[in-house]
C-alpha positions as CSV (number, residue, x, y, z in Angstrom):
1,X,188.1,122.7,81.1
2,X,191.0,124.0,83.2
3,X,191.1,127.7,83.8
4,X,193.8,130.2,84.7
5,X,193.4,133.3,86.7
6,X,195.0,136.3,85.0
7,X,195.5,140.0,85.8
8,X,195.8,142.7,83.2
9,X,195.2,146.4,82.9
10,X,192.6,148.3,80.9
11,X,192.4,152.0,80.2
12,X,190.1,153.6,82.8
13,X,187.3,154.6,80.4
14,X,187.1,151.0,79.0
15,X,187.3,149.5,82.5
16,X,184.4,151.7,83.6
17,X,182.3,150.7,80.6
18,X,183.1,147.0,81.2
19,X,182.1,147.2,84.9
20,X,179.0,149.1,84.2
21,X,177.7,146.9,81.4
22,X,178.8,143.3,82.4
23,X,177.6,141.8,85.7
24,X,180.4,140.7,88.0
25,X,179.5,137.0,87.6
26,X,179.7,137.1,83.8
27,X,182.9,139.0,83.3
28,X,185.3,136.1,82.9
29,X,183.0,134.4,80.3
30,X,182.6,137.7,78.5
31,X,186.3,138.3,78.2
32,X,186.9,134.6,77.1
33,X,184.2,134.9,74.4
34,X,185.6,138.3,73.2
35,X,189.1,136.7,72.9
36,X,187.8,133.7,71.0
37,X,186.0,136.0,68.6
38,X,189.1,138.2,68.1
39,X,191.4,135.2,67.6
40,X,188.9,133.8,65.0
41,X,188.9,137.0,63.1
42,X,192.7,137.1,63.2
43,X,193.0,133.5,62.1
44,X,190.7,134.2,59.1
45,X,192.8,137.2,58.1
46,X,196.0,135.2,58.4
47,X,194.5,132.3,56.3
48,X,193.4,134.7,53.6
49,X,196.8,136.4,53.6
50,X,198.5,133.1,53.1
51,X,196.0,132.1,50.3
52,X,196.8,135.4,48.5
53,X,200.6,135.0,49.0
54,X,200.5,131.4,47.8
55,X,198.8,132.5,44.6
56,X,201.3,135.3,43.9
57,X,203.7,134.4,41.1
58,X,206.5,136.5,42.7
59,X,206.2,134.7,46.0
60,X,206.3,131.3,44.2
61,X,209.4,132.4,42.3
62,X,211.1,133.3,45.6
63,X,210.1,129.9,47.1
64,X,211.6,128.1,44.0
65,X,214.8,130.0,44.5
66,X,215.0,128.9,48.2
67,X,214.2,125.3,47.2
68,X,217.0,125.3,44.7
69,X,219.4,126.8,47.3
70,X,218.3,124.2,49.9
71,X,218.7,121.3,47.4
72,X,222.2,122.6,46.4
73,X,223.2,122.9,50.1
74,X,221.9,119.3,50.8
75,X,224.0,118.0,47.8
76,X,227.1,119.6,49.1
77,X,226.6,118.0,52.5
78,X,225.8,114.5,51.1
79,X,222.1,114.9,51.5
80,X,222.2,116.2,55.1
81,X,221.0,119.7,56.1
């Protein structure tokens, strides 16, 4: 897998904890694993939010209004948007 070297800043107390706890040769892997975990949690929250929104009757009503407007606009342009 290709890798990319990156530079970013951490608050000093966090940086000290990181350096103290994670050996130098394991830091890149640690950060990569932490990011993967954080993104996975974010993706699960996003999917759950979409599921909830898609089941909301008010959201569906708004979608139907937009679909009707889109269909009307397409008709006025001869089917082209």
